[in-house]
C-alpha positions in Angstrom: -0.1 -0.1 -0.1 2.6 1.9 1.0 4.0 1.9 -2.7 1.7 2.8 -4.2 0.9 5.5 -2.5 4.9 7.1 -3.3 4.0 6.6 -6.4 0.7 8.1 -6.6 1.9 11.3 -5.2 5.3 10.7 -6.0 7.8 13.7 -8.3 7.9 13.1 -11.9 11.5 13.0 -13.5 10.5 15.0 -17.7 10.9 11.3 -19.1 7.9 10.4 -17.1 6.3 12.7 -17.6 6.0 12.4 -21.6 6.3 8.5 -21.0 3.1 8.3 -19.1 0.9 11.3 -21.3 2.3 8.6 -24.0 0.7 5.5 -21.8 -2.3 7.6 -21.0 -4.9 7.7 -24.5 -3.9 4.5 -25.6 -5.9 2.6 -22.2 -8.8 4.8 -23.3 -10.1 2.7 -26.5 -9.9 -0.2 -23.9 -12.8 -2.1 -24.0 -15.0 0.4 -26.9 -16.2 -2.0 -30.0 -17.0 1.4 -31.6 -13.5 3.4 -31.1 -12.3 2.1 -34.8 -15.1 3.0 -36.2 -15.0 6.3 -34.3 -11.8 6.8 -35.8 -12.2 6.2 -39.4 -15.5 9.4 -39.0 -12.0 11.9 -36.9 -8.5 9.8 -37.3 -6.7 12.6 -39.0 -8.1 15.1 -36.3 -7.6 12.9 -33.1 -3.8 12.1 -34.0 -2.9 15.3 -34.3 -5.4 18.2 -33.4 -6.4 16.7 -29.9 -4.1 13.8 -28.5 -1.1 15.4 -29.1 -2.7 18.5 -27.1 -4.3 16.7 -24.6 -0.8 14.3 -24.3 0.9 17.5 -23.3 -1.3 18.1 -21.0 -0.9 15.2 -19.1 2.4 15.5 -19.0 2.8 19.0 -17.6 0.8 17.9 -14.9 2.8 15.1 -14.5 5.9 17.9 -14.0 4.0 19.7 -11.7 2.9 16.6 -9.5 4.5 15.9 -6.1 3.9 18.9 -4.9 1.9 18.8 -1.0 -1.7 19.0 -1.2 -1.7 22.8 0.1 1.4 24.3 -2.8 -2.0 23.0 -5.9 -2.9 26.1 -6.5 -6.1 27.2 -8.7 -5.1 27.3 -11.4 -3.7 23.6 -11.6 -7.1 21.9 -10.1 -8.5 23.6 -12.7 -5.6 22.6 -15.5 -6.9 18.9 -14.0 -10.4 20.2 -14.6 -9.9 20.5 -18.2 -8.7 17.2 -18.3 -11.1 15.0 -16.5 -13.7 16.5 -19.4 -11.9 16.1 -22.3 -10.5 12.4 -21.4 -14.6 11.8 -20.9 -15.8 13.6 -23.0 -13.9 12.9 -25.8 -14.4 8.8 -24.8 -18.1 9.5 -24.4 -17.7 11.0 -28.2 -16.0 7.8 -29.0 -18.3 5.6 -28.4 -21.5 8.0 -29.6 -22.5 9.1 -26.5 -23.1 12.5 -27.3 -25.4 14.5 -25.4 -22.4 13.7 -22.7 -19.6 14.7 -24.9 -20.9 17.9 -25.8 -21.4 18.5 -23.0 -18.4 17.4 -21.5 -16.1 19.7 -25.1 -17.8 23.1 -23.1 -16.5 22.4 -19.4 -13.7 21.9 -21.3 -13.2 25.2 -22.2 -14.4 27.0 -20.0 -12.0 25.5 -17.5 -9.6 26.1 -19.4 -11.1 30.0 -19.8 -11.2 29.9 -15.5 -7.6 28.0 -15.1 -5.3 30.8 -16.3 -8.2 33.9 -15.2 -7.5 32.6 -11.8 -3.2 32.3 -12.3 -3.4 35.8 -14.3 -5.7 38.1 -12.1 -7.1 36.2 -9.0 -8.9 38.7 -7.3 -10.9 39.6 -10.1 -11.4 36.1 -11.1 -12.6 35.4 -7.3 -15.0 38.1 -7.5 -16.5 37.2 -11.2 -17.0 32.6 -9.7 -18.0 33.8 -6.7 -20.9 36.0 -8.3 -23.4 35.7 -11.2 -22.4 36.4 -14.1 -18.9 34.2 -13.5 -19.9 32.8 -16.5 -17.4 31.7 -19.2 -17.8 34.3 -21.6 -17.8 36.9 -19.0 -14.4 35.9 -17.3 -13.0 35.8 -20.9 -13.7 39.4 -21.4 -11.9 39.9 -18.7 -8.8 38.7 -19.4 -9.1 40.9 -22.7 -6.2 43.4 -21.6 -4.0 41.0 -19.5 -3.4 38.4 -22.6 -1.6 38.0 -25.8 -3.8 38.8 -28.5 -3.4 35.3 -30.4 -3.9 33.2 -27.0 -7.6 35.4 -25.9 -8.9 34.4 -30.1 -7.8 30.9 -29.8 -9.8 30.7 -26.5 -12.8 32.5 -27.6 -12.8 30.2 -31.4 -13.1 27.1 -28.4 -16.1 29.6 -26.4 -18.3 30.7 -28.9 -18.3 26.9 -30.7 -19.1 25.0 -27.5 -20.8 27.6 -25.5 -24.2 26.4 -26.1 -22.8 22.4 -26.0 -23.5 23.1 -22.4 -27.7 23.7 -22.2 -30.6 21.7 -24.9 -30.1 23.3 -27.5 -30.3 21.8 -30.8 -27.1 20.0 -31.4 -27.2 17.8 -28.2 -30.8 17.3 -27.9 -31.1 16.6 -32.2 -28.0 14.9 -31.9 -29.8 11.2 -31.9 -32.3 12.0 -34.2 -30.8 13.0 -37.4 -31.0 10.9 -40.6 -27.9 8.7 -41.7 -26.9 6.0 -44.2 -27.5 2.5 -43.3 -26.9 -0.3 -46.0 -27.0 -0.4 -48.8 -27.3 3.5 -48.7 -30.9 3.3 -47.3 -31.2 7.0 -45.2 -32.6 6.1 -41.9 -32.9 8.0 -38.5 -32.4 7.0 -35.3 -33.0 6.8 -31.6 -30.3 6.1 -29.2 -30.7 6.5 -25.0 -26.7 6.7 -26.4 -24.6 4.9 -27.7 -24.1 3.4 -31.0 -27.3 1.9 -31.9 -26.8 1.1 -36.0 -24.9 3.3 -38.7 -23.2 5.9 -37.1 -23.9 9.5 -37.1 -21.5 11.2 -38.9 -22.5 14.4 -38.7 -22.3 13.9 -34.8 -18.9 12.4 -34.8 -17.4 15.3 -37.4 -18.5 18.0 -35.0 -17.5 17.1 -32.0 -14.0 15.7 -33.6 -14.0 19.3 -34.5 -15.5 20.7 -31.0 -12.8 18.6 -29.1 -9.9 19.5 -31.0 -9.9 22.8 -30.0 -11.5 22.4 -26.6 -8.2 20.4 -26.6 -6.2 23.7 -27.8 -7.5 26.2 -25.7 -6.7 23.7 -23.0 -3.1 23.6 -23.7 -3.0 27.7 -24.3 -4.0 28.2 -21.5 -1.5 26.0 -19.3 1.1 27.7 -20.7 0.3 31.0 -20.6 -0.5 30.0 -17.2 3.6 30.1 -16.5 3.5 27.2 -14.2 7.9 27.1 -13.0 7.9 23.1 -13.5 6.6 23.5 -16.7 8.2 26.7 -17.5 11.5 25.0 -16.8 10.6 22.1 -19.3 12.6 22.9 -22.6 11.2 19.3 -24.4 7.2 20.9 -23.2 8.0 24.1 -24.8 9.1 22.9 -27.8 6.1 20.4 -28.4 3.8 22.7 -27.6 5.3 25.0 -30.2 5.3 22.6 -32.3 1.8 21.8 -31.5 0.4 25.0 -32.3 1.5 25.0 -35.2 0.4 22.0 -36.5 -3.2 22.1 -35.3 -3.8 24.9 -36.5 -3.7 23.5 -40.0 -5.1 19.9 -39.2 -7.6 22.1 -37.6 -8.6 24.0 -41.4 -8.7 20.3 -42.8 -11.2 19.0 -40.5 -13.6 22.0 -40.9 -12.9 21.0 -44.3 -14.2 17.7 -44.5 -16.7 18.7 -41.7 -18.7 21.3 -44.9 -17.4 18.6 -47.8 -19.8 16.2 -45.3 -22.5 17.8 -45.1 -22.8 19.1 -48.7 -23.3 16.3 -50.4 -25.6 15.1 -47.4 -27.4 18.1 -48.1 -27.4 17.5 -52.2 -28.3 13.9 -51.0 -30.7 15.0 -49.7 -32.0 17.2 -52.7 -32.2 14.1 -54.4 -36.0 12.5 -56.0 -34.2 8.9 -55.6 -33.7 9.0 -52.5 -36.9 10.8 -51.4 -38.8 8.3 -52.8 -37.1 6.0 -50.8 -37.5 7.1 -47.5 
């Protein structure tokens, strides 16, 4: 028991932190029979736009680990909150529990905004957080003059993309009642309490792939701008951060084009009289 506790509360060396992060993502797919099918739809996003950002946040938290509990400040707690939401939300997405995934994507983005605000403007953030105005949008606006414009824009795009996903708005509510392609390209409706029911809903998977790719990038940017000492002292972490930020912008553009192309094809297909007759 003591050895387990020592490992859990121990300090990670840099290599150990990155090794742990590399294995972290791999265990998520265990027991999910639909993982590979979902990955076929958003494979590029998963590998280059979500996974790398998530792993770097996990390694960052490992570098911070090992402190007495009273030294883990609020920004670090928010960083754990973000990683938990990215992790479980992604698992929900890959298992087609869309309503859960939509909600988790907003939680990850809002937690990232709070993380950065609690690090850069702690007094202002605390006042907002304890008020009725303590939403992600209000807290984000309070940061506009305190962080670089590029960082603000990343957080702003993430918030605008996911803000409605945490409520009973169109996307999460209707995600399980849409029309998808079945066997022999026959178009069928799907209804599910959560999880796969017949053909995978490619439209929802693509949209959520982009949402979580964006959310993971927002979380990574927040972690970097919090300037945690242990992370800033890791040349490997900083180098990978800079590389990821460059690469993911390109992948995001391709993923968005893929979603638009798929939606256009669906629109044209639904307009075809033959398909309407088949329904």
